C-alpha positions in Angstrom: -14.9 -17.0 135.8 -18.1 -15.7 134.1 -18.7 -16.6 130.4 -19.9 -13.7 128.2 -19.9 -15.2 124.7 -19.2 -18.6 123.1 -18.4 -19.1 119.4 -18.4 -22.7 118.0 -17.7 -24.0 114.5 -17.2 -27.7 113.6 -17.3 -28.6 117.3 -19.2 -32.0 117.7 -22.9 -31.4 116.7 -22.3 -27.7 116.0 -21.0 -28.1 112.4 -21.9 -24.6 111.3 -20.7 -21.4 113.0 -22.8 -20.7 116.1 -22.7 -17.9 118.7 -24.2 -18.0 122.2 -24.3 -14.6 124.0 -24.3 -14.9 127.8 -23.7 -11.1 128.4 -26.8 -10.4 130.6 -27.8 -13.9 131.4 -27.4 -14.2 135.2 -29.8 -17.2 135.5 -30.3 -19.3 132.4 -31.1 -22.8 131.2 -29.8 -24.8 128.2 -32.9 -26.7 127.1 -33.7 -29.1 124.3 -34.4 -32.7 123.4 -31.9 -35.4 124.5 -28.9 -35.5 122.2 -29.6 -32.0 120.8 -26.2 -30.6 122.1 -27.1 -29.0 125.5 -24.1 -30.6 127.4 -21.9 -29.8 124.4 -22.1 -26.1 125.3 -20.5 -26.8 128.7 -18.1 -29.2 127.0 -17.0 -26.4 124.7 -16.3 -24.1 127.7 -14.1 -26.8 129.3 -12.4 -27.6 126.0 -11.4 -24.1 125.0 -9.9 -23.5 128.5 -8.3 -26.9 129.3 -8.2 -28.9 126.1 -10.4 -31.7 127.4 -13.9 -32.5 128.6 -14.9 -34.7 131.7 -16.9 -37.2 129.7 -14.0 -37.7 127.1 -11.9 -39.4 129.8 -8.8 -37.2 129.2 -6.9 -35.3 126.5 -6.7 -38.4 124.3 -10.4 -38.1 123.5 -9.7 -34.9 121.5 -11.0 -36.6 118.4 -14.5 -36.2 119.9 -14.2 -32.4 119.3 -14.5 -32.8 115.6 -17.9 -33.1 114.0 -18.1 -36.1 111.7 -16.6 -35.4 108.2 -15.2 -32.1 109.5 -11.5 -31.4 109.2 -11.4 -28.4 111.7 -13.2 -27.4 114.9 -12.9 -23.9 116.4 -14.1 -22.7 119.8 -13.7 -19.2 121.2 -14.8 -18.0 124.7 -15.0 -14.5 126.0 -15.1 -14.4 129.8 -14.6 -12.1 132.8 -12.4 -13.2 135.7 -11.4 -11.1 138.7 -12.4 -7.9 137.0 -10.5 -8.6 133.7 -11.8 -9.7 130.4 -10.2 -12.5 128.4 -10.6 -14.2 125.0 -9.6 -17.9 124.8 -9.4 -19.7 121.5 -8.6 -23.4 120.6 -8.5 -25.1 117.2 -8.2 -28.8 116.4 -7.6 -30.2 112.9 -7.7 -33.6 111.2 -4.7 -34.3 109.0 -4.6 -36.3 105.7 -4.0 -39.5 107.7 -7.0 -39.0 110.0 -5.0 -37.9 113.1 -6.6 -35.2 115.2 -4.3 -32.7 116.9 -4.6 -29.2 118.4 -3.6 -26.8 115.7 -3.7 -23.6 117.6 -4.6 -22.3 121.1 -4.3 -18.8 122.7 -5.4 -16.6 125.5 -5.6 -12.8 125.3 -6.1 -10.2 128.1 -8.4 -7.6 126.5 -8.3 -3.8 127.2 -10.5 -2.4 129.9 -14.1 -2.0 128.7 -13.6 -4.2 125.6 -16.9 -4.4 123.8 -17.8 -8.0 122.8 -19.8 -6.9 119.8 -16.5 -5.7 118.1 -15.8 -9.4 117.4 -18.6 -9.1 114.8 -18.2 -5.4 113.7 -14.5 -5.3 113.4 -11.6 -4.6 115.8 -9.1 -1.7 115.8 -5.4 -2.1 116.8 -6.3 -0.7 120.2 -8.7 -3.6 120.8 -6.2 -6.4 120.2 -5.1 -6.7 123.8 -2.1 -8.6 125.3 -1.3 -12.1 124.2 -0.8 -14.2 127.4 -0.6 -17.6 125.7 0.1 -18.2 122.0 0.6 -22.0 121.8 -1.2 -25.0 123.3 1.8 -25.6 125.7 1.4 -22.1 127.2 -2.3 -22.4 127.7 -2.3 -24.5 131.0 -0.3 -22.0 133.0 -2.0 -19.0 131.4 -5.6 -20.3 132.2 -4.6 -21.2 135.7 -3.4 -17.6 136.2 -6.5 -16.1 134.6 -9.2 -18.4 136.2 -7.4 -19.4 139.3 -8.4 -23.1 139.1 -6.8 -26.2 137.6 -9.0 -28.5 135.5 -10.0 -30.9 138.3 -11.1 -28.0 140.5 -12.8 -26.2 137.6 -15.0 -29.2 136.9 -15.8 -29.4 140.7 -16.6 -25.7 141.3 -17.7 -24.1 138.1 -18.8 -26.7 135.6 -20.4 -29.7 137.4 -20.6 -32.6 134.9 -23.7 -34.7 134.4 -24.0 -37.8 136.7 -21.3 -36.6 139.2 -23.3 -34.0 141.0 -24.1 -36.1 144.1 -21.1 -38.4 144.1 -19.3 -36.5 146.9 -22.5 -36.5 149.1 -23.1 -40.3 148.8 -19.4 -41.4 148.7 -18.0 -43.6 151.4 -15.6 -41.9 153.9 -12.5 -43.5 152.4 -13.5 -42.5 148.8 -14.5 -39.0 150.1 -11.1 -38.7 151.7 -9.4 -39.5 148.5 -11.5 -37.0 146.6 -10.6 -34.3 149.2 -6.9 -35.1 148.9 -7.1 -34.7 145.1 -9.3 -31.6 145.1 -7.6 -29.7 148.0 -4.1 -30.7 146.8 -3.2 -32.3 150.2 -0.8 -34.6 148.4 1.5 -31.6 148.4 2.6 -32.5 152.0 4.0 -35.7 150.8 5.9 -33.7 148.2 7.0 -31.4 151.0 8.3 -34.4 153.0 10.2 -35.7 149.9 11.6 -32.2 149.2 12.7 -31.9 152.9 14.5 -35.2 152.7 16.2 -34.1 149.4 17.1 -30.7 151.0 18.7 -32.5 154.0 20.8 -34.7 151.7 21.9 -31.6 149.8 22.8 -29.7 152.9 24.8 -32.6 154.2 26.6 -32.8 150.9 27.4 -29.1 151.0 28.6 -29.5 154.6 31.1 -32.2 153.5 32.3 -30.1 150.6 32.9 -27.1 152.9 34.9 -29.3 155.2 37.0 -30.4 152.3 37.7 -26.8 151.1 38.6 -25.7 154.7 41.2 -28.5 154.9 42.9 -27.0 151.8 43.1 -23.5 153.3 45.4 -24.3 156.2 48.4 -22.6 154.5 46.9 -19.1 154.9 48.5 -18.4 158.3 49.9 -15.1 159.8 53.6 -16.0 159.2 53.1 -16.6 155.5 51.1 -13.4 155.1 53.9 -11.3 156.9 56.5 -12.7 154.5 54.4 -11.8 151.5 53.9 -8.3 152.9 57.7 -7.7 153.3 58.3 -9.0 149.7 55.7 -6.5 148.5 57.5 -3.6 150.2 60.8 -4.6 148.6 59.1 -4.7 145.1 57.7 -1.3 145.7 61.2 0.1 146.5 62.5 -1.6 143.3 59.7 0.1 141.3 60.7 3.5 142.7 64.4 3.0 141.9 63.7 1.8 138.4 61.4 4.7 137.6 64.2 7.1 138.7 66.8 5.4 136.4 64.6 4.9 133.4 64.6 8.5 132.0 68.4 8.3 131.5 67.9 5.0 129.7 65.2 6.6 127.5 67.6 9.5 126.6 70.4 7.1 125.7 68.0 4.9 123.6 66.6 8.0 121.9 70.1 9.2 120.9 70.9 5.7 119.6 67.7 5.5 117.7 68.2 9.0 116.2 71.8 8.1 115.1 70.5 4.8 113.6 67.7 6.6 111.8 70.1 9.1 110.3 72.3 6.2 109.1 69.3 4.4 107.6 68.1 7.6 105.9 71.5 8.1 104.3 71.6 4.5 103.1 68.1 4.9 101.6 69.1 8.2 99.9 72.2 6.6 98.4 70.2 3.7 97.0 67.7 6.2 95.4 70.5 8.3 93.9 72.2 5.1 92.5 69.0 4.3 90.6 69.2 7.5 88.5 70.2 6.2 85.0 69.0 7.9 81.7 67.5 5.6 79.1 69.9 4.7 76.2 67.4 5.6 73.4 66.2 9.0 74.7 67.9 10.9 71.7 66.5 8.5 69.1 63.0 9.0 70.6 63.3 12.8 70.2 64.5 12.5 66.6 61.7 10.0 65.7 59.1 12.6 66.7 60.6 15.3 64.4 60.8 12.9 61.5 57.2 11.7 61.9 55.9 15.2 62.1 57.7 16.2 58.8 56.3 13.1 57.1 52.8 13.9 58.3 53.1 17.5 56.9 54.2 16.2 53.5 51.4 13.7 53.3 48.8 16.3 54.3 50.0 18.5 51.4 49.7 15.6 49.0 46.1 15.1 50.2 45.3 18.7 49.4 46.7 18.5 45.9 44.8 15.3 45.1 41.5 16.8 46.4 42.0 19.9 44.3 42.6 17.8 41.1 39.4 15.7 42.0 37.3 18.9 42.4 38.6 20.2 39.0 37.5 17.0 37.1 34.2 17.0 39.0 33.5 20.5 37.8 34.3 19.6 34.2 32.0 16.6 34.5 29.1 18.8 35.9 29.6 21.3 33.0 29.5 18.6 30.3 25.8 17.8 30.8 23.7 15.0 32.1 24.6 11.6 30.7 21.1 10.2 31.5 19.4 12.9 29.5 21.7 12.2 26.5 21.1 8.5 26.7 17.3 9.0 26.8 17.5 11.2 23.7 19.6 8.6 21.9 17.1 5.9 22.9 14.2 8.1 21.6 15.9 8.3 18.1 16.3 4.6 18.0 12.6 4.1 19.1 11.4 6.5 16.4 13.2 4.6 13.7 11.6 1.4 14.9 8.1 2.9 15.1 8.3 4.5 11.7 9.4 1.2 10.1 6.6 -0.6 11.8 4.0 2.0 10.7 5.1 1.9 7.1 4.9 -2.0 7.1 1.5 -1.8 8.8 0.1 0.7 6.3 0.8 -1.7 3.3 -0.9 -4.6 5.1 -3.9 -2.4 6.1 -4.9 -1.8 2.5 -4.7 -5.5 1.7 -6.8 -6.4 4.7 -9.5 -3.8 3.8 -9.8 -5.3 0.2 -10.0 -8.8 1.6 -12.7 -7.7 4.1 -14.8 -6.1 1.3 -14.7 -9.4 -0.6 -15.8 -11.4 2.3 -18.7 -9.0 3.0 -19.9 -9.4 -0.6 -19.7 -13.2 -0.5 -21.6 -13.1 2.8 -24.4 -11.1 1.2 -24.7 -13.7 -1.6 -24.8 -16.6 0.8 -27.4 -14.8 3.0 -29.7 -14.3 -0.2 -29.3 -18.1 -1.1 -30.2 -19.0 2.5 -33.3 -16.8 2.4 -34.4 -18.6 -0.8 -33.9 -22.0 0.8 -36.0 -21.0 3.7 -38.8 -19.9 1.4 -38.7 -23.2 -0.5 -38.8 -25.1 2.9 -41.8 -23.2 4.0 -43.6 -23.9 0.7 -42.8 -27.6 1.0 -44.2 -27.6 4.6 -47.5 -26.1 3.5 -47.8 -28.6 0.6 -47.2 -31.4 3.0 -50.0 -30.1 5.4 -52.4 -29.7 2.5 -51.7 -33.3 1.3 -52.4 -34.6 4.9 -55.7 -32.6 5.0 -56.8 -34.1 1.6 -56.1 -37.6 2.8 -58.1 -37.1 6.0 -61.0 -35.7 4.0 -60.9 -38.6 1.7 -61.1 -40.9 4.7 -64.3 -39.2 5.8 -66.1 -39.7 2.5 -66.9 -43.2 3.4 -69.0 -41.9 6.3 -70.9 -39.2 4.4 -74.4 -39.5 3.1 -76.1 -37.0 0.9 -78.8 -35.2 2.8 -77.4 -36.4 6.2 -75.5 -34.2 8.7 -71.7 -34.2 8.6 -70.3 -36.0 11.6 -67.6 -33.2 11.9 -69.4 -30.0 11.4 -73.0 -31.3 11.8 -74.1 -29.5 8.6 -76.2 -31.2 6.0 -74.2 -33.0 3.2 -75.7 -32.1 -0.1 -73.3 -33.9 -2.4 -70.7 -36.5 -1.5 -67.3 -35.8 -3.3 -65.7 -38.4 -5.4 -62.7 -40.4 -3.9 -59.3 -39.3 -5.5 -57.3 -41.8 -7.3 -54.1 -41.7 -5.1 -52.4 -39.9 -2.1 -50.1 -36.7 -2.5 -48.6 -37.0 1.1 -45.6 -39.1 0.0 -44.6 -36.7 -2.7 -45.0 -33.7 -0.4 -42.9 -35.4 2.3 -40.1 -36.1 -0.1 -40.2 -32.6 -1.4 -40.0 -31.3 2.3 -37.0 -33.4 3.1 -35.2 -32.1 0.0 -36.1 -28.5 1.0 -34.9 -29.1 4.6 -31.5 -30.4 3.4 -31.0 -27.4 1.1 -32.0 -25.0 3.9 -29.6 -26.6 6.4 -26.7 -26.4 3.9 -27.5 -22.8 3.2 -27.6 -22.0 7.0 -24.3 -23.7 7.6 -22.6 -21.9 4.7 -24.0 -18.6 6.0 -22.6 -19.2 9.5 -19.1 -20.1 8.1 -19.0 -17.0 5.8 -20.3 -14.8 8.7 -17.5 -16.1 11.0 -14.9 -15.5 8.3 -16.2 -12.0 7.7 -16.2 -11.2 11.4 -12.6 -12.5 11.9 -11.4 -10.3 9.0 -13.3 -7.4 10.5 -11.6 -8.0 13.9 -8.1 -8.2 12.3 -8.9 -5.0 10.4 -9.9 -3.2 13.6 -6.7 -4.3 15.4 -4.6 -3.2 12.4 -6.3 0.2 12.4 -5.9 0.6 16.2 -2.2 -0.3 16.0 -1.7 2.0 13.1 -3.3 4.8 15.2 -1.1 4.0 18.1 2.0 4.1 16.0 1.0 7.4 14.5 0.5 8.8 18.0 3.9 7.4 19.1 5.6 9.0 16.1 4.0 12.3 16.9 5.1 12.1 20.6 8.7 11.1 19.6 8.9 13.9 17.1 7.9 16.4 19.8 10.7 15.1 22.1 13.3 15.2 19.4 12.6 18.7 18.2 15.8 20.1 19.9 17.9 17.0 19.5 21.3 17.5 17.7 21.0 14.0 16.2 22.2 10.5 17.0 25.8 11.1 15.9 26.2 14.3 18.0 24.7 12.5 21.0 27.1 9.6 20.8 30.1 12.1 20.7 28.8 13.8 23.8 28.4 10.5 25.7 31.9 9.4 24.8 33.3 12.7 26.2 31.3 12.1 29.5 32.8 8.6 29.8 36.3 10.0 29.5 35.7 12.6 32.2 34.1 9.9 34.5 37.3 7.8 34.1 39.4 10.8 35.0 37.2 11.4 38.1 37.7 7.8 39.2 41.4 8.1 38.9 41.4 11.4 40.8 39.3 9.7 43.6 41.8 6.9 43.8 44.6 9.3 44.2 42.7 11.2 47.0 42.1 7.9 48.9 45.7 6.9 48.5 46.9 10.2 49.7 44.5 10.2 52.7 45.7 6.7 53.7 49.3 7.8 53.6 48.4 10.8 55.7 46.6 8.6 58.2 49.6 6.3 58.5 51.8 9.4 59.0 49.5 10.7 61.8 49.6 7.3 63.5 53.4 7.4 63.3 53.4 10.8 64.9 51.1 9.6 67.6 53.3 6.6 68.2 56.4 8.7 68.4 54.7 11.2 70.7 53.5 8.4 72.9 57.1 7.1 73.2 58.2 10.7 74.2 55.3 10.9 76.7 56.3 7.5 78.2 60.0 8.6 78.3 58.9 11.8 80.1 56.8 9.9 82.5 59.8 7.7 83.3 61.8 10.8 83.9 59.1 12.3 86.2 59.0 9.0 88.1 62.7 8.9 88.6 62.8 12.6 89.6 59.8 12.2 92.0 61.5 9.5 93.9 64.3 11.9 94.8 62.2 15.1 95.0 62.7 15.3 98.7 66.4 15.6 98.1 66.0 18.8 96.0 66.9 17.9 92.4 67.5 20.7 89.8 64.7 22.1 87.6 64.1 20.0 84.4 63.7 21.2 80.8 60.9 19.0 79.6 61.3 20.1 75.9 64.8 18.4 75.8 64.7 15.1 77.6 68.3 14.3 76.7 69.5 17.5 78.4 67.2 17.0 81.4 68.4 13.5 82.0 72.1 14.6 81.7 71.6 17.4 84.3 69.8 15.0 86.7 72.5 12.4 86.4 75.3 15.0 87.0 73.4 16.3 90.1 72.9 12.7 91.5 76.6 12.0 91.2 77.5 15.0 93.2 74.9 14.2 95.9 76.1 10.6 96.1 79.7 11.7 96.9 78.5 14.1 99.6 76.3 11.6 101.3 79.0 8.9 101.4 81.2 11.2 103.3 78.2 12.0 105.8 77.6 8.2 106.2 81.1 7.7 107.8 80.3 10.2 110.6 76.7 8.8 111.1 78.1 5.2 111.6 80.5 6.4 114.3 77.6 8.2 116.1 75.5 5.0 116.1 78.4 3.0 117.7 78.9 5.6 120.5 75.2 5.9 121.3 74.7 2.2 121.6 77.7 1.9 124.0 76.1 4.6 126.2 72.8 2.7 126.2 74.5 -0.5 127.3 76.1 1.3 130.3 72.7 2.7 131.5 70.9 -0.7 131.0 73.6 -2.5 133.0 72.9 -0.2 136.0 69.2 -1.0 135.9 69.9 -4.7 135.6 71.9 -4.4 138.8 68.8 -3.0 140.6 66.8 -6.0 139.5 69.5 -8.4 140.5 69.9 -6.8 144.0 66.1 -7.2 144.5 66.3 -10.9 143.5 64.1 -10.4 140.4 65.2 -11.9 137.1 62.4 -10.2 135.0 64.6 -7.7 133.1 67.8 -8.0 131.0 68.7 -4.7 129.3 70.3 -4.9 125.8 71.0 -2.2 123.2 69.0 -2.2 120.1 65.6 -1.1 121.3 64.0 -4.7 121.4 64.6 -5.3 125.2 61.6 -5.3 127.7 60.5 -2.2 129.5 62.2 -2.0 133.0 59.3 0.0 134.4 56.8 -2.6 133.2 59.0 -5.4 134.6 59.2 -3.7 138.0 55.4 -3.0 137.9 54.8 -6.7 137.1 56.9 -7.6 140.1 54.8 -5.3 142.3 51.5 -6.6 140.9 52.7 -10.2 141.5 53.6 -9.4 145.1 50.3 -7.6 145.6 48.4 -10.5 144.1 50.1 -12.9 146.5 49.3 -10.8 149.5 45.7 -10.4 148.2 45.5 -14.2 147.6 46.5 -15.0 151.1 44.2 -12.4 152.5 41.3 -13.7 150.4 42.0 -17.3 151.5 41.9 -16.3 155.1 38.6 -14.5 154.5 37.3 -17.5 152.6 38.2 -19.8 155.5 36.3 -17.5 157.8 33.3 -17.3 155.5 33.3 -21.1 154.9 33.3 -21.6 158.7 30.2 -19.5 159.0 28.6 -21.4 156.0 29.4 -24.7 157.7 27.3 -23.7 160.6 24.4 -22.7 158.3 24.6 -26.0 156.3 24.7 -28.0 159.6 21.6 -26.2 160.9 19.8 -26.6 157.5 20.5 -30.3 157.4 19.3 -30.8 161.0 16.0 -28.8 160.3 15.2 -30.6 157.0 15.8 -34.0 158.6 13.5 -33.1 161.5 10.7 -31.8 159.1 10.9 -34.9 157.0 10.6 -37.1 160.1 7.5 -35.2 161.2 5.8 -35.3 157.8 6.5 -39.0 157.5 3.9 -39.8 160.2 0.3 -40.6 159.0 -1.5 -38.7 161.8 -0.6 -35.4 160.2 -2.5 -36.2 157.0 -5.5 -37.6 158.9 -5.6 -34.5 161.1 -5.4 -32.2 158.0 -8.2 -34.1 156.2 -10.4 -33.9 159.3 -9.9 -30.1 159.6 -10.7 -29.7 155.9 -13.8 -31.8 156.2 -15.0 -29.9 159.3 -14.5 -26.6 157.4 -16.3 -28.0 154.3 -19.3 -29.3 156.3 -19.6 -26.0 158.2 -19.6 -24.0 155.0 -22.1 -26.4 153.3 -24.4 -26.3 156.4 -24.4 -22.5 156.2 -25.3 -22.5 152.5 -27.9 -25.3 153.0 -29.6 -23.2 155.7 -29.7 -20.3 153.3 -31.0 -22.3 150.4 -33.8 -24.0 152.5 -34.9 -21.0 154.5 -33.2 -22.4 157.7 -34.9 -25.8 157.6 -31.8 -28.0 157.0 -28.3 -28.2 158.3 -25.5 -30.5 157.3 -23.2 -32.4 159.8 -20.9 -35.4 159.8 -19.8 -38.1 162.2 -16.4 -39.7 161.4 -16.9 -38.9 157.7 -20.6 -40.0 157.5 -22.8 -37.1 156.3 -26.2 -36.4 158.0 -28.9 -33.7 157.6 -30.6 -32.1 160.6 -34.2 -31.1 159.9 -35.0 -28.1 162.1 -38.7 -28.3 161.1 -38.9 -31.8 162.6 -37.5 -31.1 166.1 -33.9 -31.4 164.9 -34.3 -34.9 163.5 -30.9 -36.3 162.2 -31.2 -38.2 158.9 -28.6 -40.0 156.8 -28.1 -38.6 153.4 -29.1 -41.8 151.7 -32.6 -41.3 153.2 -33.1 -37.9 151.6 -35.6 -37.3 148.9 -34.5 -36.2 145.3 -35.1 -32.5 146.1 -33.3 -32.8 149.5 -30.4 -34.6 147.9 -30.1 -31.9 145.2 -30.1 -29.2 147.9 -27.5 -30.9 150.0 -25.3 -31.7 147.0 -25.6 -28.1 145.7 -24.6 -26.8 149.2 -21.6 -29.1 149.3 -20.6 -28.1 145.8 -20.8 -24.4 146.6 -18.9 -24.8 149.9 -16.2 -26.9 148.2 -15.8 -24.2 145.5 -15.3 -21.6 148.2 -12.8 -23.8 150.1 -10.9 -24.5 146.8 -10.8 -20.8 146.1 -9.4 -20.1 149.5 -6.7 -22.8 149.1 -5.8 -21.7 145.5 -2.3 -20.3 145.0 -3.8 -17.7 142.6 -6.9 -15.5 142.8 -9.7 -18.0 141.9 -12.7 -16.3 140.3 -15.9 -18.1 141.3 -18.4 -16.0 139.4 -20.5 -18.7 137.9 -21.8 -22.3 138.4 -23.0 -24.4 135.6 -25.0 -27.6 136.4 -25.3 -30.4 134.0 -27.6 -32.7 136.0 -30.5 -34.8 134.7 -33.8 -33.7 136.3 -36.1 -35.8 134.1 -36.6 -38.5 136.8 -37.7 -36.1 139.5 -41.4 -36.0 140.6 -43.3 -32.7 140.6 -42.6 -31.9 144.2 -38.9 -32.6 144.0 -38.7 -30.7 140.7 -40.4 -27.7 142.5 -37.8 -28.0 145.3 -35.0 -28.0 142.8 -36.4 -25.0 140.9 -36.9 -23.1 144.1 -33.3 -23.9 145.2 -31.9 -22.7 142.0 -34.0 -19.5 142.2 -32.7 -18.9 145.7 -29.1 -19.5 144.5 -29.5 -17.0 141.6 -31.1 -14.5 143.9 -27.9 -14.4 146.0 -26.4 -12.4 143.1 -22.9 -13.5 143.7 -22.5 -15.7 140.6 -24.1 -16.7 137.3 -26.2 -19.8 137.5 -26.7 -22.1 134.5 -28.5 -25.4 134.3 -28.8 -28.0 131.5 -32.3 -29.6 131.4 -34.8 -31.1 129.0 -37.7 -30.8 131.5 -40.1 -28.0 130.3 -41.5 -27.4 133.9 -38.1 -26.5 135.2 -37.0 -24.6 132.1 -40.2 -22.4 132.3 -39.1 -21.1 135.7 -35.8 -19.9 134.4 -35.9 -16.3 133.0 -33.4 -16.9 130.1 -33.5 -20.0 128.0 -31.2 -21.1 125.2 -33.3 -23.5 123.2 -31.1 -26.0 121.3 -32.4 -27.9 118.3 -30.6 -30.3 116.0 -31.4 -31.0 112.4 -29.7 -33.3 109.9 -26.9 -30.8 109.3 -26.1 -29.0 112.6 -27.3 -28.0 116.0 -28.8 -24.4 116.4 -29.3 -22.2 119.4 -32.1 -19.7 119.9 -32.3 -17.4 123.0 -35.7 -17.0 124.6 -36.2 -14.4 127.4 
């Protein structure tokens, strides 16, 4: 098995999707700090193939596959094995209750030359390959077929887990023996011993069963077989005699059957003829059709007359004129009279309104003049009041004036100081102003009232004039419409005539509808009568069709009464003729059956003479077939001869099988006895250990350039140093590098031996070492690196190591550096 590509998502520390491409990595190292996920890569390879990992302690540790807080982990491995390319997939999921289970697993055999990069670029239907396993239960057998190794051997030959690399080298002989038994499957010989014991018990049980069956076959002797053969000859003679006599029996039966069939046919025909009876009301049905058709013709004529009368009235009504136009003209006359009366009344009122409006305008002019005078008087009082105030202020300044001094107001020289007046005129002027204000306000109020009254009269006058103009226009329009009118009286006469014609039209329409309803009922009556005639004709056809094979006379369908009478007369004649024929047919049946009984009695005698009671011939056609009865007797005799012959052959065959079962039981008991001895297992383990040490010594010489060989003495391993005069050293005295070399040689030899013992074609195309090298000194580390380089240089398998030692990683051409952050582990290829 050689890995080509590994895809991980949600698997332990690889929370995010990660791809590792091993396509051209023949010698590589997985490097990184402790805990970064180096060993997880090898765990993923074991997990996707076998569903478990060595350090999980079994399949129950499957929960370790899920990264914390992840609900699903997916691992996919593309690998080559024995020249074929496979894709293995395994998925685990955590359910809502926290349980972790394998959700899906599968293994596909890909087409030849499948390109791994198509997993990224997209696959066509031709790239899908063949599904070898589609469920977790199918994976174990499918992986064993593809890889050639079960899980225990895979983790000892391909993936070597951390800490277990040198266990086999340093183990005690008893522990090493147990390891070999498990790895090489030597426990199978115990299973063989158990199977041999079970096979011996089964053979002995079958031997007892054969003896019991042989005891029951003692009746198949020569005398019994000879008697059965003689009986078979007698039955064959009976069969020949019966076959010779049967044709005469068949002829007699055929004649009896023909006579019986003729009699039955005559009875059936008589029954059919007896059913020919004409209906009692066939004449009434015919008359009803004629009466209904006459009534329908009469009502149709009445409909025509009523429709003609309606059309006549409708024409007179159309010629009399349009009632709507006449009514409109009459309404126009009435409207003109109303408008003329309103216009006359409005003309008288219009003159009165014009006179009243003129008076109101004159009164308004007078009031407006009085208001103007009051305003003039108010302005004069205002000026007198202001002058009085000025005089009082001037009088108040006189006390501050001095002749010859400047005026404090205008700063001019005062020549003469005026005399102080005797009293103030402000009070009188103020009283006069209040009186003028009152008079002006009264005049303004009266002016507003008279103005509103004049305006109201003017608006009323304008409305009256507008209405008068409207009425005049309406009168003119109505006069134009009534130019050709004959007058209201003539219009009323014409409308009365139209109403009379419309009443006559309604009466005519009622008459038409009444006549049509009567005509409809008459047509329904015709259809009903015709349906009765049709049904009566169908009954006649049915009755005639039942006897059509008897040749009834032709029927006149236009006169059902006559047709029924002719058919009934013909059936009476046919009935008399067939009754006479029936007497002869009954006599023929009696004679034919007597002849059949005579022939059947002769055949019965043949069976009785042969001692067979399998046939009793009776007339009537229901008796068993004599040929079949004779054939059954022959078959029974042949079966008895065959049964006795087969029992003799069975006895001979069982005698031979008894010898086989006896030999098988003896052999199985002997094998079980040999395998029960302990010396066989010890000898087999010693041989396996010798082969393993020889293979490991050969590989160790190759890895160390011929310096070291491996040997053992009673299960204790030793190393022979050819560079030190063949010094023999115990494996516990070896240095770290020497221990690594010896352990690696043992691991390679063990893998080759397991492949040779595998029941399938094991593919050992890679070895992956997960061993800690951090505690090795520089010299030992150099030895390990050189050994790995030598192993890789052999070119027979891919070599991968897991290490966090930079000095060792630098000597590996391809490195996969694994780093882990707070979220996930990441892989980067170097080299």
